[in-house]
VMD Tcl script that draws the C-alpha trace (Angstrom):
set ca {
  {11.09 -32.24 -16.53}
  {9.51 -29.53 -18.65}
  {6.60 -27.66 -17.12}
  {5.38 -25.90 -20.23}
  {1.85 -26.55 -21.38}
  {0.56 -26.13 -24.92}
  {-2.62 -24.48 -26.12}
  {-3.79 -26.54 -29.08}
  {-6.71 -24.34 -30.03}
  {-8.58 -21.78 -27.95}
  {-9.34 -23.30 -24.55}
  {-7.92 -26.76 -25.34}
  {-4.60 -27.57 -23.70}
  {-2.00 -30.30 -23.40}
  {-1.08 -30.10 -19.71}
  {0.67 -33.39 -19.01}
  {2.52 -36.30 -20.54}
  {5.86 -38.04 -20.57}
  {7.79 -34.86 -21.51}
  {5.77 -32.51 -19.33}
  {4.82 -34.10 -16.00}
  {6.21 -37.62 -15.50}
  {7.83 -40.21 -17.75}
  {5.04 -42.70 -16.95}
  {2.22 -40.31 -17.90}
  {0.21 -40.62 -21.08}
  {-0.92 -37.30 -22.52}
  {-3.31 -35.28 -20.37}
  {-5.65 -32.82 -22.07}
  {-7.74 -30.03 -20.56}
  {-10.80 -28.39 -22.10}
  {-12.07 -25.08 -20.77}
  {-15.82 -24.74 -21.31}
  {-16.20 -21.12 -20.19}
  {-14.71 -21.86 -16.78}
  {-16.12 -25.37 -16.45}
  {-13.03 -27.55 -16.80}
  {-12.94 -31.07 -18.22}
  {-9.85 -33.27 -18.00}
  {-9.19 -36.08 -20.45}
  {-7.05 -38.69 -18.70}
  {-4.96 -38.18 -15.62}
  {-1.49 -39.66 -15.93}
  {-0.01 -42.55 -13.95}
  {-0.60 -41.09 -10.49}
  {2.76 -39.65 -9.44}
  {2.27 -36.18 -10.91}
  {-1.02 -34.99 -9.44}
  {0.54 -31.88 -7.89}
  {2.33 -30.97 -11.13}
  {-0.90 -31.34 -13.12}
  {-2.61 -29.01 -10.66}
  {0.23 -26.49 -10.95}
  {0.04 -26.58 -14.73}
  {-3.68 -25.82 -14.60}
  {-3.00 -22.91 -12.26}
  {-0.22 -21.63 -14.54}
  {-2.83 -21.28 -17.27}
  {-4.77 -18.96 -14.97}
  {-7.46 -21.58 -14.41}
  {-8.88 -22.93 -11.15}
  {-8.37 -26.69 -10.55}
  {-11.41 -26.62 -8.25}
  {-13.47 -26.01 -11.41}
  {-12.60 -29.49 -12.74}
  {-16.13 -30.86 -13.00}
  {-15.37 -34.00 -15.03}
  {-12.46 -36.35 -15.62}
  {-13.05 -38.55 -18.65}
  {-10.91 -41.68 -18.79}
  {-10.34 -42.91 -22.33}
  {-9.66 -46.43 -21.03}
  {-8.63 -48.26 -17.88}
  {-4.82 -48.26 -18.08}
  {-2.74 -46.88 -15.22}
  {-0.86 -44.31 -17.32}
  {-4.25 -42.70 -18.05}
  {-6.14 -43.21 -14.77}
  {-3.48 -42.93 -12.07}
  {-4.40 -39.53 -10.62}
  {-8.17 -40.07 -10.85}
  {-8.55 -40.84 -7.11}
  {-6.68 -37.64 -6.21}
  {-8.94 -35.42 -8.33}
  {-12.04 -37.12 -6.97}
  {-10.90 -36.68 -3.37}
  {-9.44 -33.17 -3.69}
  {-12.02 -31.48 -5.91}
  {-15.00 -33.82 -6.11}
  {-14.32 -34.25 -9.82}
  {-16.75 -36.72 -11.41}
  {-15.05 -39.68 -13.08}
  {-16.43 -41.04 -16.35}
  {-15.38 -44.17 -18.25}
  {-17.09 -46.59 -20.60}
  {-18.95 -49.34 -18.76}
  {-16.82 -52.06 -20.38}
  {-13.65 -50.70 -18.73}
  {-15.26 -49.54 -15.50}
  {-14.88 -52.75 -13.50}
  {-11.07 -52.73 -13.78}
  {-11.00 -49.25 -12.22}
  {-13.59 -50.04 -9.57}
  {-11.77 -53.22 -8.56}
  {-8.24 -51.87 -8.86}
  {-7.46 -54.82 -11.13}
  {-3.67 -54.75 -11.44}
  {-3.65 -56.79 -14.66}
  {-6.44 -55.05 -16.58}
  {-5.26 -51.60 -15.49}
  {-1.71 -52.65 -16.51}
  {-0.52 -51.42 -13.10}
  {1.57 -54.60 -12.90}
  {3.36 -53.54 -16.10}
  {4.43 -50.37 -14.29}
  {5.36 -52.10 -11.04}
  {2.65 -50.29 -9.13}
  {-0.93 -50.66 -7.90}
  {-4.17 -48.73 -8.38}
  {-6.68 -48.33 -5.55}
  {-10.27 -49.41 -6.24}
  {-11.99 -46.19 -7.30}
  {-15.69 -45.49 -7.72}
  {-16.96 -44.34 -11.12}
  {-19.53 -41.54 -11.17}
  {-20.87 -42.17 -14.66}
  {-20.48 -45.15 -16.94}
  {-20.73 -44.34 -20.62}
  {-22.85 -46.83 -22.52}
  {-23.34 -47.91 -26.09}
  {-21.63 -46.53 -29.17}
  {-21.97 -42.79 -28.54}
  {-22.87 -40.36 -25.78}
  {-22.91 -36.59 -26.03}
  {-21.97 -34.49 -23.01}
  {-23.25 -30.91 -23.02}
  {-21.21 -28.08 -21.55}
  {-22.98 -24.77 -22.06}
  {-23.68 -24.45 -25.78}
  {-20.99 -26.98 -26.74}
  {-21.08 -30.73 -27.18}
  {-18.33 -33.18 -26.32}
  {-18.89 -36.41 -28.23}
  {-17.79 -39.68 -26.61}
  {-17.41 -42.54 -29.09}
  {-16.95 -46.16 -28.10}
  {-13.84 -47.26 -30.04}
  {-12.98 -50.74 -28.73}
  {-9.82 -52.55 -29.73}
  {-6.96 -51.58 -27.41}
  {-9.34 -52.41 -24.54}
  {-13.03 -53.39 -24.64}
  {-14.11 -50.01 -23.27}
  {-11.74 -47.67 -25.08}
  {-13.33 -44.39 -26.12}
  {-12.33 -41.49 -28.33}
  {-13.75 -38.00 -27.99}
  {-14.23 -35.09 -30.31}
  {-15.12 -31.44 -30.01}
  {-15.99 -28.92 -32.71}
  {-14.61 -25.51 -31.80}
  {-13.48 -22.49 -33.77}
  {-14.24 -24.17 -37.08}
  {-11.97 -27.12 -36.23}
  {-12.79 -30.69 -35.25}
  {-10.49 -31.83 -32.45}
  {-10.22 -35.59 -31.91}
  {-8.89 -37.00 -28.66}
  {-7.74 -40.48 -29.70}
  {-5.61 -41.74 -26.85}
  {-4.17 -45.20 -27.53}
  {-5.54 -45.68 -31.02}
  {-2.15 -47.09 -32.03}
  {-2.45 -50.01 -29.58}
  {-0.67 -51.98 -28.24}
  {-2.79 -55.11 -28.32}
  {-2.37 -57.75 -25.65}
  {-4.36 -60.61 -24.16}
  {-4.03 -59.04 -20.70}
  {-6.06 -56.10 -22.01}
  {-8.66 -58.25 -23.82}
  {-7.60 -56.46 -26.99}
  {-9.48 -57.13 -30.23}
  {-7.76 -56.13 -33.47}
  {-10.83 -56.70 -35.64}
  {-12.91 -54.44 -33.39}
  {-10.07 -51.91 -33.48}
  {-10.06 -51.86 -37.31}
  {-13.76 -50.98 -37.29}
  {-13.12 -48.29 -34.67}
  {-10.44 -46.72 -36.83}
  {-12.84 -46.52 -39.77}
  {-15.25 -44.62 -37.54}
  {-12.49 -42.18 -36.61}
  {-11.44 -41.73 -40.23}
  {-15.06 -40.86 -41.03}
  {-14.90 -37.93 -38.61}
  {-12.37 -36.14 -40.84}
  {-10.85 -34.47 -37.79}
  {-8.62 -31.44 -38.27}
  {-6.51 -32.11 -35.17}
  {-5.65 -35.38 -33.43}
  {-4.62 -35.23 -29.78}
  {-2.93 -38.60 -29.29}
  {-1.96 -40.37 -26.09}
  {1.77 -40.93 -26.54}
  {2.98 -39.49 -29.84}
  {1.77 -35.92 -29.75}
  {-0.59 -33.71 -31.71}
  {-1.21 -34.16 -35.42}
  {-2.61 -31.56 -37.78}
  {-3.92 -30.69 -40.32}
  {-6.54 -33.16 -41.52}
  {-4.15 -34.97 -43.90}
  {-1.70 -35.77 -41.11}
  {-4.53 -37.05 -38.89}
  {-5.71 -39.39 -41.62}
  {-2.14 -40.47 -42.39}
  {-1.46 -41.32 -38.76}
  {-4.50 -43.59 -38.47}
  {-3.99 -45.21 -41.87}
  {-0.36 -46.00 -41.06}
  {-1.43 -48.19 -38.14}
  {-4.20 -49.82 -40.16}
  {-1.56 -50.84 -42.69}
  {0.79 -52.05 -39.96}
  {-1.82 -54.38 -38.46}
  {-3.40 -55.48 -41.74}
}
mol new
graphics top color blue
foreach p $ca { graphics top sphere $p radius 0.5 }
foreach p [lrange $ca 0 end-1] q [lrange $ca 1 end] { graphics top cylinder $p $q radius 0.2 }
display resetview
C-alpha cells in the first residue's frame, strides 16, 4: 500500500484510491476551502483510518471536514461515509435519486453484494435536487451537476480555481448494469454536458487524473465512441 497523496492543483488533493488506501476504494478527493474541508467520495469503508492519516499528513485537520459529497450510491464511493458522520459530524450530500439506496443500506443498489459486504443504513444530511446546485464555500463555488447514466442519481462536480477548471467525474466511464438502473441514453446526454464544460483537469474515479483540456475531452469521447 502506498500512502502518498497527490496535490492536483493548489488545495485540491487525491488522498485515497486503489493504489493509495485500499484495493476496493474508488478515488477519494479532498478540497481545502481555506481550512473548510470537503471530501468527494469516501472509499469502500475499510480504510477510514488511512484516509484520516492522509489528511493529517497534508497538515490539515480531519475535524474540519464539513461536507462529504457522494458522487453516487456505490459502496466503493460511500463506504466510509458513516465513519465520517459519526467521528466528525461531517454532513453527507448525495443526489436525491441515489439517496434511498444509502438510507436503506440497499445491498444491490449500493453494489455492496458485488463486493461481498454490506452497508449500514445511513442518514443523508442534504439531498441534491434537479440538474444543478451550487455550493458556496467562502468566495468559491462548487458546482454539482446531475449526470445520470451509471446510476439515476450520479453527479459530477467542478471547481474553478487558479485559472483552471477541475472536473470531478467519478464513474463517467460506467459500467452500466440493470442492478444499478443504468441508462446509456441518459449517460450520453450527461457526457455532452461534461464536454461543454471544457474542463482543464479531470479527476476520475478509477483511472486517474487527466490533463490538459485535450486529454479530458479525449477520455470522455473515447467512451462515447465505445458505447455508440
